[in-house]
N, C-alpha and C positions, 0 to 999 in steps of 0.2 A: 638343511641349515640356513640361516638368514645371510643375507649379503653381509660381507665383513664390516662395512662401514655402518650398519644398523644393528650392531650387537646390543644386548641388554644394557651393558655399562654405557656405551655411546649414546643410546636413545635416552636414557635417564639423565645423563649429563646435559644433553641438548635441551630436555624438557626443563631442567633446573635453570638453565640460562634464560629460557623463555619466561619462566615464572618470576625470575629475579627483574627482567626487563619489565614485567607487568605490575611489579610492586608499587610503582609511583601511582598508578591508576587505582590499584586495589585498595589503597588507603582511603581514597575518596569513595569508592564503591561500598565500603563497609559503612560510611556515614549515610550513604543513600539507603542502604538496607535498613539502618537504625531509625531514619527520619522520614523515609518515603515509601520504601518498598519492603516492609517486613515479610520474611519468609523466602525472599529471593536472595540468591547470591550463595556460593559454597565456597568458603575461603579455607577449608582444611584440605589440603592437596590429596593426602591418602587416606583420609577417614570420612566416611558418610556422617553427616550430622545426625545426631540421635532424634532430634525433633525440630521440626520447622516451627519457628515462632511467627504465628500470623498476626500477632499483635505486639505492640512495643510500648512500654510506659513513656517513651520519648514523645509520641504523638498525642497530643492533647487537643490541638485544632488540626482537623483532617482536611483542610482547604487544599493542601499540596497533593493528597491522594485524589480528591474530587477532580481537581483541575487536570491531573495527568489522565484520568479516566475520560474526561471530555475530549482531550487531545488524541488518545489512542482509539476511542469510539468514532471520533470524526474522521481520522485517517482510515480506519478499517472500512466505514461507510463509503468513503469518496475515493479510496484507491483500490480496495479488493473486495467490493460488495459481491456476495454471492448471488444477488438478484439480477445482475447485469454482466455482460462481457466487460472485461476490464483490460484485455489485451488483444491484439491482432497479429496474425502471422502474414508474411509476405515473402516473396522470393527476393533474394538478393539481386538476381539477375531480372531486371524489369521486363525482359522479353518473355519470361515464364509466366508473368502475371496477365498476359493477354492470350495465352494459349488455353483453350477451354479445358482441356484434360489436366494440365497442372494447376490451373486455377481452382477447378472443382476439387482436386484431390487435397489441396491445402485448406480449402474451406471447410471440407469434411474433417481433415486432421485436426483443425482448430476446435471445432465443435466437439469432437471426441476428447480432446484435451481438457476442455472446460468440464465436460462430464466426469473425466477422471479425477479432477480436483474436487469435484463435489462428493464423490463417493468415497474419497480418501479423508484423512483427518487434517487436511490443509486448513479449512476454515475454522475448525475448532481450536486451532492453536495460533493462528495468525495475529489475533488480537493480543494475546499474551506477548508475541514477538514485538509488537509495537511498545508494549509496556517496558520490555527489557531495553529496546532500541532507544526510546525517548528517556527512560529513566537513567540508565547507565551511559548512554551515548554509544553503545555498541552492541549489536545483536546477532546472534549466529543460529543457524537451523540445519539439522541434518536432513538430506533427501536421500532416501534409500529405496532401493529396488527389492530389498528382502523382506517382502510383505507376508510371506507364507500364505498367500491367498491369491490364486490366479485371477480372480475377478477385480481385485483392487491392484492397480498398476505400481503405486509407490506408496510410501509412508514417510511422514515428517515427524521429527523429534526436535522440541525446542531446548536450548541450552540456556543456562543461566550464568550470571557473571561469576568468574572464579572457577569455573568448571573447564575452561579451555584457555589456551594460550597459543599465540601465533606470531610469525614474523611477516613482513610485507616484502614481496618480491619487486623487481623492476617495473612490472606492469601495474602495481598498485594493489594487487591481490595477494590473499595469503599464499606464501610460498612454503612455509613449513607449519603444520598445524598439529598441535597435540591436545588430547582430551583425556580426562580420567572418568572411568564408568564404575559404578558401583553395582556389583552383582552377589546375590546370595550364593553359596556353594552349589545349590541346586541349579540355579539358572546358569552358573558358569559351566557346569558339566553338560547341561542340556545345549548350550551354544557351542562348546568346544569339547565334544565327548572323547576325542582322541588325544588332545594335547594339554587338557587340564592336568594340574600336578597330582601325583599319586595320593598325597595327604587329603586334597580336596575331594578326590573320588572316593576315597575311603570314608570320609565323613558322610557323603551322600549315600553310598551303598550300605552303610551300617545305620543310616537314619539317625545320627548323632544329634545331640542338642546343638542348635545353632545352624543347622542345614538350611532353614527357611528363614531365620530371623536375624543372622549376622551377615555381615558384607565384607566382600573382598574388593580390592581394586585393581581394575584392568587399565593399562595405558594404551591409547591409540596414538600412533605416530604417522603422520601423513606428509608426503613431500611430493612436489612435482618432479617425477622421474619415470621414465618408461618402464613398464612392468608388462610383459606377455602382450605387447601391442597397445597397451592403455597408457594414458598421459600421467596417471597418478599411481603412487605406490604407497600402501599402508601396511604397517607391522603392528601387532598386539602383543603386549607382554602382561603376564600376571604379575603384579607387584606385591613385594611384602609390605607390611604395615609396622614400621618400627615404632614402639612405644605404644602401640594401639591396644586399648583394653576393651574393644568392641567385639572382638572375635574369639571364639573358642576353637578356631581352626588354626593349627600351626602351619603357616605359609612359608615355604623355604625361600631363600634368596635365588630368585630365578635367573641364574646366569646361563641357562641352557637354551633350549629351542623356544621359539615364541609360540604364542597361542595360534596365531594365523598370519598368512601374508595374502594380501588382496591387491587388486588393481581397479582402478576406476577410469572411465573413460572421460567423466567430468569431475570437477571438485565437488565432493558431496556435502561440503560445509559452506554454503553461501554466507558470507559475512558482510554486514553493513555498518558503516560508521555515520553517525548524525553530522559530525563536523570534526575536522581535525586542523591542528596547529602545525604548519610546516611538515616535516616528515614523520610526525607522531604515528605510532602503530595503532593505537586505540582512539576512540572518538570521545567528543565532548557533547553532551546533549542538554536539553532543558533541565533535566534533573540536577546536572551539576551547577548550572547558571542559577537555579532557583533555590539551591541548597542553603546559602546564607540567610536568605529570607525566611525559609522554612524553619530553620534553627531560631532565628530572632523571633518568628511568630510564637514558637512554643514558649520561649521566654516571656514573651508579652502576656500570653494567655495564662501562664502561671502566676504572674503578678497580678493579673486582673481577677482571677479567682481568689487569690489570697485576700485582695483588698475587698472583694465582695464578701468573703466569709467573715472578715474582720468588722465589716460594716453591719452584718446582720448578727453576729455574735462576738462583740468586742471583748477584749480582755478587760477584766473588772478589778476594782479595789474592794475589798470587803472587810469588816472587822475580824479580828483574829479569832474571836470567839465563835464566829459563824463557820468555821473550817469544817467542812464536811456536812454542814447543815443548809448551805445555800441552795435554794431552788430557783434555777434560772429558766425552767421550762415555761411555755406560754401558760398564763393563768396560775402560776406557782405562788404560794403564799409563804412570806418570811415574816417572822415575829420578832420585835425588837423590845428589849428592856429600856433602852435609852433611844428615844425617837431621833435624837441627833446622829445616831450611828446610821449611816446609809451606805448603800452599794452604789458606786458610780464607775464610770469608764476610767481606765488607766490613762488614756490619752484620747484626744479627739481625732477621729479619722476624717481627713480632708483629701478626698480622692476625686479627681476630675474623671468621672465616668465618661462624659460626653467627649472629653478630649482624647482620652485613651481609646475609646471605642473608634473614633475617627482615625487614630493612628493605626489600630489593627486593621480596619478596613483598607488603609492605603497599603499596608504590607500584603494583604490578601489579594488586591487588585494587582500588584507587581508580580506575585506568584502566578496568578491567572494570565497575565500578558506573557510571561516566561513560557508558559504552555500553550500559548496561541489560542486561548479560549475565545478571544475576541473575533478569531477567524471563523470558528464553528458555531458561535452563538450570537451572531450578528442580529437576527430578527428578534430573538428573544430578549436582547438587551436594549433594543431600541424603544423607548417608550413612545415615540411618535410615529411608529411604523403604520403605514396606511396603504391602501391599494393605490392612491395617487402618487406614492413615492416609489413605486415598483422599479422604475428605470434607475433611480438613485441607489436603491438598495442593491440591485444587481452590479452596478458600477462599484460600489463600495466593497461588495464581497469579491469581485474580481481583483480588486487593488490589494485587498488583504491576502487573498490566496497567493500573490506573487511573493509575499513574505516566505512562504514555504516553497518557492520555486527551486532554490538550490538543493533543498533537502530531497524534493521528489525527484530531481535529476539524478542525484547521487544514488538515491535508493533504487532507482530504476536500473542504473548501470551496475552497482555492485551487488544487488540483491535479487530483484525480480527477473532480470533477463537471464542470470545464471540458473535460477529456480525453474523458470519456464523452459529454458533450453535443455536443462537435464530431465525435466519431467517428459518433455516432448521426445527425447532420444530414447528414454527408458521405454515408453510405449512403442516406439518404432522398432526398438530391438525385440521386443515381446510380441511383435507381429499384431499389434492391436489396431493398426491402421490398414485401410484398404491397400492392395498392392499399387506399386508405382512402376512405370516403365523403367527399366535398367538405365536407359540413357539419361534419365533425369535423377538418378540416386545421388550423384555427386553434388548436385545442386542443393541438397538438404542442408550441407555443412555451412552454405552461405545464406541460410534463412534469417531473416530479420524479424525482430520483435518490437512492436510499438504498443506502448501503454495508451489505452483509450478510455481510462476511467475519467470521472469528471474533473478530479483535481489535476490529472495529467493534461487534460484538454485545456483546462484554465490557463495552465502555463504557456500555451500555445496560442491564447487570444490576442496576445499583442500583435502577432503577425496577421491574424484574421482581421484586426481592426484597421490595419494598413490597406489590406485588400479591399475591405468594404469602403472604407473612406475614398480610395481611388475610383472605385466603380460608382459611388455615388457623385463624385466630381465630374466624371465622364457623362453620366446621365444629365446633370443639369447643364453642362456646357453644350450638349448635343442640341439643345433647344434652340441656341443661337447659331451653331455651325455643325450641322449633322456630319461633316466630313471628319470631326475629331474622333468619331468611333472607330475610324481606320487604324489608330494607334493602339486599339484594344485587341488583345488576344484572349477572347472570352473563354475559349476551351481551356487555356493554361490557367486562367483565374478560376474557373470551376474545379479543376484538378487539385490546385493548391488548397481552396476551401475544403474540399473533401478530405484531404490529408489532414488538415488542421482539426477538423471535426471527427476524425477516426472513422470514416466511412468505410464499410467492408469493400474490399476489391471487387466482390461479386455484384455490387449495386451500380458501380461506375462502368460504363461500356468502354471497351478498349478503342484507342484512337482508330484502328483499322475498321472496326465496326462502325464507328461514327461515320467515318469517310464513306463506307459503302451505303449507309442509310441516306447521307446527303446526295451521293451520286444517283441512287435510284430515284430520290425525290426530284432531283434536277432533270433527269430523263423523262420522268412522268409529266412534269410541268412543260417540258419541250415538246412532248407528243401532243398535250393538250393545246398548246399554242399552235402547233401545226394544223390541228383540226379547225381551230377558230379562223386561222388564216386561209384555209381552204375554203370554209364556208363563206367567208366574206368576199373571197375572189369570185366564187360561183354567183353570189348575189349581184356583184357588180357586172359580170358578164351577162346576166339575164337582163339587166337593166339597159345595156348598151347594144346588145344583139338584136336579130330580127324578132325574136320572141318578145323582147322588150318593146320594140316598136309596135307590134300588134297590141300589146297590153296597154300601151298609151293610147292608141287609137280607140280601143274599146271603152277605156276610162273617159276619153274626151266625149265620145258619142253619148255615153250614160249620163255624163254631166249636162251636156246640152238638152237632152230629153227632160232631165230632171228640172232644169231651169224653165223650159217651156211649159211644163206642168204646173209649176208654181205661178207662172205669170197668168196663165189661164185661170187659175183658181182665184187669184186676186180681182181679175177683171169680172168674175162672176159673183164677187162679194163673199165667197166663202172663207177667205183669209182676212180676217180684221183684227 
């Protein structure tokens, strides 16, 4: 039996309260689905929609969809590109980063984690997550270890707006999380063979109509509470579908035992919000901000098309006797008994095409700015771009990237860090990492995650600019006063720059190793200097001692003989 405080009645009552709380945002989500994201969003709590409408007559001008695609593609490429590492693991205790054993283990674990994400379905759905996240302002994803495949460590499942509801705890993270899942009777029995209702089992065992084409609703209820030594408790119930005409299966009112009770070590539903107002539960994204302009654009486009149609095929005045006989096709022939009876326009169309086109373009540009297209399309939108302006273009791109700074920071803390952390611990629990010495196992809980994608690094370039400017100032000042270099800790500057650039911990030598290299170099230089000093002293002794006197005497005699020989030669006329 489930815990008394999580009976069917109490769980469904709690879910109803969360859905009521969500209703303020849901009204706007429905409009976003109608004008921006057709096919996304499930707003029937207990019934699976019959058919997802991937198109809608509300969308005439698709600039909103195109602009959202540019934003999501840009975020995917610059935040979670599968072509390059986009996060780095390090020990919370800095001392472990300099121990060769722990440093090598964490480096190998990080490489295996990247490979695990590649072989899973993470990269196939992360772009769709950005669409939900930017469009509705809130995005959520399931991270499960129930993969049914020993080779794949984890699986990911994207949720859409209206499919889930949650409340926020004191730490700003989901404290209570509910979700509705739609399963066919056969899927339900396969997943819960022992606890599925008798009626559902009977439909499957007898292979009745609807066993594979109708859907039942399962409610998941997750709360942060200890369960069998784990931090999160989840209970699932099979729900009835009051008023539903979608199922031929008679589902009883489930007031008995739940389908399952599970525990999770980490929150399995990382949830991110683009931006929030005060203590709001759900986020507000670019889709909400652009919605008024998107709706206005559709109205303008309708008016523009109507005016164009009237200009091309205007309403006409024609004689009554020509009713049903008027030929208005190109090259059509009309015959008159009275030449003065003519066909003419009902009224003159005076439409400012140029002015309306300019107004439409202004609205389109506002929509594109709301979706940060100018951040990701800088080069293609600059008609004067040239290699001579490369430095200026880079500076402009960095400035525009700062506009997404708060979003990237929030996305990292609310979404990526929980996903990477849970994925790491899943692989560790499954024994997919090499063994680590027992004395270091506890340190895994303090592991830190740093985003090193191009967009994440761009947010830290402000700090690097300060470091670079200071280093440049010291270099220039040293030309006039070399002692100013004494103020600079170049080792600390190098480490800060490496951290900003996301350099792997294996590339930068530990401080102890750097100290040893410098000590060895100093000793080698000292030994070489000693050799030079000894050689110099020996030469001086040779010059001042008895041997030196003999050498000087011999050199003097040799010089005298040479001088006498030269004098004799001159006298004899041989040297002229």
